[in-house]
N, C-alpha and C positions, 0 to 999 in steps of 0.2 A: 495755624490750623488749616489743613487742606480745604479747598473750596467745597468739595462734596460733603465733608463732615460739617462744615458751617451750615450748609443748606439743610442737612439732616437734623442738626440740632434745632434750627429755626422751625422746621416742620414739626418736630416733637413738641416744642413749646406751644405752637399754635394748636396742635391736637389736644394738648392738655387743657388749654383755655376753652376749646370747643366742647369737650366732654364735660368740663366742670360747669360751664354756664348752662348747657342743655339739661344736665342732671339736677343742678341746684334750683334752677328757675323754670325750666320748661315743663309743661304738662297740659292736661286737658282743661278746657274752659268749662267751669262749673261741672267738671267730671263727665262731660259729654263725650261719648265715643267719636272718634274721627276728627277730633279738634286738637289744636296745639296753640299755646300762647305762653309768653314769658311772664312770670310773676313780677310785680314791681319790686318786691324785696324778698330776701331769703334769710332766715326762714320766714314763711308767709302765714300769719295766723288767719287771714281771711281767705275764702275760696278764691282760686285763681280767676281773675276777671272782675272781682269785686274791688271797691275802692277806686282810687284815681285811675283814669284811663289815659295812657301815654301812647297814642297812635304811632308817633314817629319813632319811639324806642323800638316798637315791634317792626317797623319798616327796616331799621338797621339790623335787627335780628335776621330778617329775611336775607339781606345783603351778605351777612356773615355766613349763613348756611350755604349760600351760593359760593362764597370764597372757599369754604372747606370742601364742598362737593367737587369743585373744579380741581382743587389741589390734591385731594386724596379721596379714594373710593372707600375709605374706612367708614363703617357705620357708627351711628351714635345711639346712645340709650339714655333713658331717663324715666320719670314718673309717667306711667301710662303708655310707654312705648319701649321697644328694645330693637336693636339691630336695624335701625332705619337709615336709609340713604339720606344724606343732608338735603339733596335737591328735592326729594319727595317730601321731606319735612317742610321745606320752604313753601311748597305748593299748599300743604295743609295749613301752614301758618297764615298765608295770604287769605285763604278762605275763612279762617277763624277771625282774622282782623275784621272782615266784613260782618261776621256774625256778632262780634263784640261791639261793633260800631252801630248796632241797631239795624242790621241788614242793609246798610248803605256803605259804599266805598268812599264817598266824599264826606268831608266834614267842614268845620268852620275855618280851618287854617290852611292856607295855600302852601305853606312850607311843608306841613305834614304830607299833603297830597303829592308834592313834588318828590319827596323822598321815597314814597311807596311807588310812584310812577317809575322812578329810576330802578328800584329793586325789581319790580315786576318785569321791566324791560330786559334786565339781565337774565331773569329766569326764562323768558320767552326767546332769548338769543341762544340758549343752550342747545346742543345736539339732542336729537330724539324726536319722536313723532308728536305732532300737535294734538290737542284734544279736539276731535271732530275735524272740521275743515279749517279751523283758525288756530293760531297759537294759543297756548293755554290761558293766557290772561289778556287777550287782545281787547275784549269788551271793557274790562276793568281799566286798561290803559287809555282807551278811548274816552271813557267817562272822566278820568283824572285829567287827561290832556285838554278836554273841553273846558273843564273847570279852570285850569291854569290859563288857558287862552282868554277866558272871560275876565281874569284878573289883570291881564296885560292891557293897560289903557294908556292914553296920553296924558292923564292926570299926572301932575308933577313932572311932566316931560317924558314919561315912559315908565319902565319898570313894572314890577308886580306888587299888588297889594298883599299885605301879610295875612289879613283875615277878611271875613265877609262884612265887617263894619266899614271897610274901605276908607279908612282915615290915615293909614300908615303904609308906606312902601319901604321895603327893606332888602338887605342883602340875603338874609336867611331864606326868603322866598324866591327872590329873583335869580340867585346863583344856581341852585339845583334845578330850577325850571329851565334856565338857559342850557344847562348840561343835558337835561332830558330832551329838549327840542333839538339840540345839536345831534344827539345820538339817534333821534327819531326821524331825522331828515329835514326838519324845518329850520334850516341853517340861517336863513335871513332873520327869522324871529330871534333865534339864539344870539346872533351877532348884535341885533338891536338892543337886546337886554344887556349884553356885555358893554356895549357903547354907553348905555345909560349909566351903568355902574361906574364906568371910568370917568364920566362927566360929573356925576352928582355925588357919588359916595367914596371916591378914591381920595385918600389923604395924601396931598402932594409932599408932605414932610416925611412921612414914613414909608409910603408906597403900599400901605395896607388899606383895606376897605372898612369904612365906618358901618355902623349897624343899620341906620335907616333915616327916613325923612318924612316929615309931616308938615301940614300947613299950620301956621300960626298967624291968624288974621289973613293978610294978603301976601305973606312971604313964606318961603320954604324954610323950615327949621331942621337942620341936620342933627340927628342923635349920634354923638361921637364915640360911644364905647366901641372898642375893637376886640373881637373874639377870634380865637384860633379857627373855629369851624367855618366861619364865614369865608376865610381865605381858600379853604379846600375846594369847594365846588366851583369857585371862580377859576382856580388853577386848572381844574379838570375841563371846564368849558373852553378856556383859552387853548389848551392842548388839543382838544377835540376839533375845534374850528381851524386851528393852524393859521399859516400865513405870517409874513414877517412882523407885522404890528402885534398880533396876538402872542407870538412866541417871544418877542422882546419883552412884552408885559409879563409873560409867565416867568421869564428869567428874573426880572426885577422883583416879582412877587416871592419867589423862592429866596432871593437874597434878603428881602425885607423881613420875611418870616424868621430867618436865622438871626437877623440883627435886632428885632424888636419883640419877638414872641418867645423868648427864652428866659430862663431864670438868671438874674444877675447875681444872686446870692448863693448859688450852688457851690457847696464846699464839701470837702471830705473825699474827693476822688482825684486821682492823679492825672487823668486825661483832661484835655482841654476841649473836648467835644461839646458843642452847645446842647443844652437840655431844654426841650420844649416845655412851655408852661401848660398846666392843666387848670381846670376851672371848678374844682371841687365836686360836689355831688349833685343830685337832681338832674335837670336837663344838662347842666354844665358838665356832668360826668361823662357825657358823650363827645364833648366838643373836640378835644385834641385827637381822639381816635379818628374822627372824620377827616381832620386835616391830614393825618398820616396816610389815610387811604389814597389821597391824591398826590401827596409827596412821593409815595412809592410809584405812582404813575409817572410823575416827572422824572424820577430816577431811571425809569425804563424807557423814556421818550427819546428816540433817535434824532428828533428834531431840535433837541436842546444840546448845548455844548457840554463837554465832559465835566467841566468844573461845576456847572450848575447841577448836573445829574448827580455828581458825587456829593455835593452839599445836601441835596434833597434826601439822598439815601442815608447819609450820616445822621441827619435829624431823626429819621425813623429808627435806625438801629440803636442809637444811643438811648432813646426813650424805651424801646423794647427791652434793652438790657437792664435798665434800672427797674422797670416794672417786674421783670422776671426775678431779679435778685431780691426784691423786696416782698415777694409773694409769701403767703402763709399756706399751710395745708390743714384743712379741717374736714373731718369725715372723708378723708382720702381725696378731697377735691381742692383745687387751687383757688385761693382768694387773692385778688390783686388790689393794691393800694390805689386810691383816687389821686394821690400826690406822689410822684416818682422820687421825691426827696425823703419820704417816710416809708416805713414798712407797712405791710397790710395789717399787722398786729397793732401798729400805732393808729392807723386810719380807722380800723374796725376792731376795737378791743373785744375780747372774748365775751360772747353773749349779745353783742350789738348786731342789728340787722344790716345786711349788705344790700346795696341798691343795684338793680339790674343795669342801670346806665353805666356805672363805673366798670362793671365786669365786661359789658359789651365793648367799652372803650379799650380795655386791655386786650381783649380778643382781637379787635380791629388792628391795634398796633402790632400785635404778634403776627397776624396774617400779612400785614404790610411788610414786615421784616422778612418774611419768607420770600416775597417777591423781590426785595432788594438783594437778598442773599443769592438768589438764583441768577442774578445778572452776571455773575462770574462764571457760570456754568452753562448759560443759555436757557431759554424758556422751556418749561416742561410741556410735554405733548398735551394739547387741548387748552393751554393757558390762554386767557383773554384779558381784555382791559377791565379795570375795576369799575 
């Protein structure tokens, strides 16, 4: 297939995911005008905003609206809005997150705050006039950045605490905070966080990062689960910081991902491309989408060798292809499986509720695949890093 057609197909798939998610899940918070939030499930029997509050799911929703807005000027429509520019909708979503969070932008979890800090930084990096004399969300980012810096202490030798109880430091908080600091200009702090991860939570056997560390009596106890999403923002920070050591570690991380975070029992397909693992529903429904965001960044990184870039891109495009082929169509909207080895109809039988996290993940993978597809034709005008 010609490269231009491959790109167009990838764009159409990502457009389908964007429209499907915003239509099925997006709408007003408690039906208040001028608000927008993603429902936890669809269909959603409770008013939007009632029930469990997933701050960090909404932060990734912001990031995806930025992806779509940068890639395409097509408008979105859904419950309570129509023909809205994705970037404008991202602004409304950020304001609504604060409203749903009790009028505060900070919360008890530093990883949540790091994800929203990254997303709002991307919004403020876009072309266009600022609000007043400052970028649109500068005060928000300053508040989040202050909270993240307070969680970076020398307890346990460094790293970021996970929550305000300050008993556990982990990769989920430390890695996106490192990326935020690197992009925000505090490179020394970002490098210190990466160095701590490499010293304390890097598994020497696999080249992947463990989950976290806590004190047990007088010694550090490492929690050894390995999740796909933890590798993603570490990879992003390594690429952002650059330098021989960081880039060598980034190369090793892409290779380790392909070796250890893929399905071993994948059958029924003729190709030999590795298929990234996913982590089910709930919070895990987002995990591998986050990894793909930063694998696409690695695929586009001129500082990495061609073999590593190709491997990173292949991991993204193979997962995107499987999710697209396994989709279902309901009420003229696409529904994507939480597991790329199963169809959406198998993951979500007719009448079953569909979780926002899994659909954001699919949208994220499809947006990442657009970026990989464009590598053969050159970047589109206005394209920026993820």
